[in-house]
C-alpha positions as CSV (number, residue, x, y, z in Angstrom):
1,M,-49.9,-27.2,-10.1
2,S,-49.0,-24.6,-12.7
3,R,-49.3,-25.2,-16.4
4,S,-45.5,-24.8,-17.0
5,V,-44.7,-27.5,-14.4
6,K,-47.2,-29.9,-16.0
7,Q,-45.6,-29.3,-19.4
8,G,-42.1,-30.0,-17.9
9,Q,-43.3,-33.3,-16.5
10,Q,-44.9,-34.2,-19.8
11,H,-41.6,-33.7,-21.6
12,R,-39.4,-35.4,-19.1
13,W,-39.1,-38.4,-21.3
14,L,-37.0,-36.3,-23.7
15,V,-34.1,-36.4,-21.3
16,S,-34.0,-40.2,-21.3
17,Y,-34.5,-40.2,-25.1
18,A,-31.5,-37.8,-25.5
19,D,-29.3,-40.0,-23.3
20,Y,-30.3,-43.1,-25.3
21,M,-29.5,-41.3,-28.6
22,T,-26.1,-40.2,-27.2
23,L,-25.2,-43.8,-26.3
24,L,-26.4,-45.1,-29.6
25,C,-24.3,-42.5,-31.4
26,A,-21.2,-43.5,-29.3
27,F,-21.9,-47.2,-30.1
28,F,-21.9,-46.6,-33.9
29,I,-18.7,-44.4,-33.7
30,M,-17.0,-47.2,-31.8
31,M,-18.1,-49.8,-34.4
32,Y,-16.9,-47.6,-37.2
33,A,-13.5,-47.2,-35.5
34,I,-13.2,-50.9,-35.1
35,E,-14.0,-51.4,-38.8
36,L,-11.0,-49.1,-39.7
37,I,-8.5,-51.4,-37.8
38,D,-7.0,-54.0,-40.1
39,N,-6.5,-57.7,-39.0
40,E,-2.9,-57.3,-38.0
41,E,-3.5,-54.3,-35.8
42,G,-6.5,-55.9,-34.3
43,D,-4.5,-59.0,-33.4
44,A,-1.8,-56.9,-31.7
45,I,-4.5,-54.9,-29.7
46,R,-6.2,-58.1,-28.6
47,Q,-2.9,-59.7,-27.5
48,Q,-2.1,-56.6,-25.4
49,I,-5.5,-56.6,-23.8
50,E,-5.3,-60.4,-23.1
51,Y,-1.9,-59.9,-21.6
52,L,-3.0,-57.0,-19.3
53,F,-5.9,-59.0,-17.9
54,S,-4.2,-62.4,-17.8
55,A,-3.1,-63.8,-14.4
56,Q,0.1,-65.1,-16.1
57,S,1.6,-61.6,-16.6
58,S,5.2,-63.0,-16.4
59,S,4.9,-64.9,-19.7
60,L,4.9,-63.4,-23.2
61,P,1.6,-62.9,-24.9
62,P,0.8,-65.3,-27.7
63,V,2.3,-64.4,-31.1
64,T,0.3,-65.3,-34.2
65,D,1.8,-66.1,-37.6
66,S,5.4,-66.1,-36.3
67,P,8.0,-65.9,-39.1
68,L,10.4,-68.3,-37.2
69,T,9.2,-71.1,-39.4
70,K,11.1,-69.7,-42.3
71,G,14.3,-71.4,-40.9
72,S,16.7,-68.6,-41.6
73,G,16.9,-66.8,-38.3
74,L,16.5,-63.1,-38.3
75,L,17.7,-62.5,-41.8
76,P,14.2,-62.1,-43.2
77,L,13.6,-59.4,-40.6
78,V,16.9,-57.7,-41.5
79,A,15.8,-57.6,-45.2
80,D,12.3,-56.3,-44.3
81,I,13.5,-53.5,-42.1
82,R,16.1,-52.5,-44.7
83,Q,13.3,-52.2,-47.3
84,V,11.3,-50.1,-44.9
85,T,14.1,-47.7,-44.2
86,Q,14.8,-47.2,-47.9
87,L,11.9,-44.8,-47.8
88,I,14.1,-42.4,-45.9
89,R,16.2,-40.4,-48.4
90,D,19.1,-39.7,-46.1
91,T,20.4,-43.2,-45.6
92,D,23.2,-42.1,-43.3
93,D,20.6,-41.5,-40.6
94,I,19.5,-45.2,-40.5
95,V,21.9,-48.1,-40.4
96,V,20.5,-51.6,-40.4
97,E,22.9,-54.5,-39.6
98,G,22.3,-58.1,-38.7
99,E,22.9,-61.8,-39.0
100,Q,20.9,-64.9,-38.3
101,D,20.9,-64.4,-34.5
102,W,20.9,-60.6,-34.0
103,L,19.7,-57.3,-35.5
104,T,20.6,-53.7,-35.0
105,V,18.7,-50.6,-36.3
106,S,20.7,-47.4,-35.6
107,L,18.6,-44.3,-35.9
108,N,20.2,-40.9,-35.8
109,A,18.7,-38.9,-32.9
110,D,18.3,-35.8,-35.1
111,L,15.9,-37.8,-37.2
112,L,13.8,-38.7,-34.2
113,F,14.1,-35.7,-31.8
114,A,14.4,-31.9,-32.0
115,P,17.7,-30.6,-30.5
116,G,17.7,-31.1,-26.7
117,E,14.3,-32.7,-26.7
118,T,13.3,-36.2,-25.5
119,R,9.9,-36.4,-27.2
120,V,9.7,-38.2,-30.6
121,K,8.9,-35.8,-33.4
122,D,5.6,-36.3,-35.1
123,A,7.3,-36.6,-38.4
124,A,9.3,-39.6,-37.2
125,L,6.3,-41.6,-35.9
126,P,5.5,-43.3,-39.2
127,L,9.0,-44.6,-39.3
128,L,8.8,-46.0,-35.8
129,Q,5.4,-47.5,-36.7
130,S,6.8,-49.3,-39.7
131,I,9.7,-50.7,-37.7
132,A,7.3,-51.8,-34.9
133,E,5.1,-53.6,-37.5
134,E,8.2,-55.6,-38.5
135,L,9.4,-56.3,-34.9
136,R,6.2,-57.2,-33.2
137,A,5.7,-60.7,-34.7
138,W,9.1,-61.9,-33.4
139,P,9.3,-63.2,-29.8
140,Y,12.9,-62.2,-28.9
141,P,14.0,-59.5,-26.4
142,I,14.7,-56.0,-27.6
143,N,17.2,-53.6,-26.1
144,V,16.8,-49.9,-27.0
145,Q,20.0,-47.9,-26.4
146,G,20.2,-44.2,-26.3
147,H,23.5,-42.4,-27.2
148,A,24.5,-38.8,-26.8
149,D,27.5,-36.8,-28.0
150,D,30.1,-35.3,-25.7
151,T,28.8,-31.8,-25.8
152,P,28.0,-30.5,-22.3
153,V,24.3,-30.0,-21.8
154,R,23.1,-26.7,-20.4
155,G,20.6,-26.7,-17.5
156,E,19.9,-29.5,-15.0
157,I,19.5,-32.4,-17.4
158,T,22.6,-34.4,-18.3
159,N,23.7,-36.5,-21.3
160,W,23.0,-39.6,-19.3
161,E,19.4,-38.5,-18.8
162,I,18.9,-37.4,-22.4
163,S,20.2,-40.7,-23.8
164,A,18.0,-42.7,-21.3
165,L,14.9,-40.6,-21.9
166,R,15.2,-40.8,-25.6
167,A,15.6,-44.6,-25.4
168,A,12.5,-44.8,-23.2
169,A,10.5,-42.6,-25.6
170,V,11.3,-45.0,-28.5
171,V,10.3,-48.0,-26.3
172,Q,7.0,-46.3,-25.5
173,N,6.2,-45.6,-29.1
174,L,7.1,-49.2,-30.2
175,T,4.7,-50.3,-27.5
176,L,1.9,-48.1,-28.8
177,Y,2.5,-49.7,-32.2
178,G,2.1,-53.3,-31.0
179,V,5.5,-54.5,-29.7
180,A,5.0,-56.4,-26.4
181,P,6.4,-54.1,-23.6
182,Q,7.8,-57.1,-21.6
183,R,10.2,-57.8,-24.5
184,M,11.9,-54.5,-24.3
185,A,14.5,-52.7,-22.1
186,A,15.5,-49.0,-22.4
187,M,19.0,-47.8,-21.4
188,G,21.0,-44.7,-21.7
189,L,24.8,-44.9,-22.5
190,S,25.5,-41.1,-22.6
191,H,28.5,-40.4,-24.8
192,Y,30.7,-43.3,-23.7
193,H,30.1,-45.6,-26.7
194,P,30.6,-43.3,-29.7
195,A,30.1,-44.5,-33.2
196,E,32.7,-42.0,-34.4
197,P,35.6,-41.1,-32.0
198,Y,36.6,-37.9,-33.8
199,N,35.8,-34.5,-32.3
200,T,34.0,-33.0,-35.3
201,E,30.5,-31.8,-35.7
202,E,29.7,-34.6,-38.2
203,A,31.1,-37.2,-35.7
204,R,29.0,-35.7,-32.9
205,R,25.9,-35.8,-35.1
206,Q,26.5,-39.5,-35.8
207,N,27.1,-40.2,-32.1
208,R,23.6,-38.9,-31.3
209,R,21.6,-42.0,-32.0
210,V,19.1,-44.6,-30.7
211,V,20.0,-48.2,-31.4
212,I,17.3,-50.9,-31.5
213,F,19.0,-54.3,-30.8
214,M,17.3,-57.7,-30.9
215,T,18.9,-61.1,-30.3
216,Q,17.8,-64.7,-30.3
217,D,20.9,-65.9,-28.5
218,D,19.8,-65.5,-24.9
219,Q,16.3,-64.2,-24.0
220,S,17.4,-63.7,-20.4
221,V,19.8,-60.9,-21.3
222,P,17.9,-58.3,-23.2
223,W,20.6,-55.6,-22.4
224,S,23.4,-57.4,-24.2
225,R,25.1,-55.9,-27.3
226,P,26.2,-57.4,-30.6
227,R,29.6,-59.0,-30.7
228,Q,31.3,-56.2,-32.6
229,Q,30.2,-53.7,-29.9
230,Q,31.4,-55.6,-26.9
C-alpha cells in the first residue's frame, strides 16, 4: 500500500469531524434564530404547527390571550388598527371603519401593488404585518375582497383575475404573519362594487382597493359584507 493511501486513511476521520462541526454550527444558528422570535410570534408559529399536525384540522387552532374578555366587541380592535394606520402619511389610502360586531380596513391597491401587478410590494409588507398582528388574536372569520377599476386591462388577464389575485396575495401575507388561514376567504369583485361611481382618475384610483372585513355576527358566512355595502 502506497504512502499517500495510508495517509488518506489516517485522515479519514476529518470528514466525520467536518460533518459534525457543520451540524453543530447549524444547531447554534437555529437556536439563535429562535432567540430572536418574541413570545407573541412564537405563540403564533406554535399554533400554526399544532394545527398542521393535528387530526382535528376542521377546527380553529387555540387562541391565547383573546381580547374578547374586554366586553366591547370589536371596538378595541378598530381603535388599535386606526392607531397602526396613522403611521401612513396619506390617510386617504387607508380607511378603517367598524362597530361592535364588524370591522373593515380598506387599503388602496396602489399602496400595496405596483400598476398591473398582483404581488404585494416589499414596502407594504410592514403595514400588512402590523394589521395581521392586530387581527390574529381574534377568532372571527375574515373576508378579503379585491376591487379593480373599470379600465380595460391589456393582455390575457382580466379585472376579475387581478382583483381576485390581489385579494389572495393579501390573504397569503396575513397567513405568513400569523393569522389562521382557515379563518380567511379571498374573493375578487372586479369593478362592480365601486367606492366612487364617477368616471375620473381619482375615482378610479379609489376604486382600486383591497378590503379586509371581519364580522362576529355569523362565523359560517365569511364572505358576507357590512350592512352599508349590501
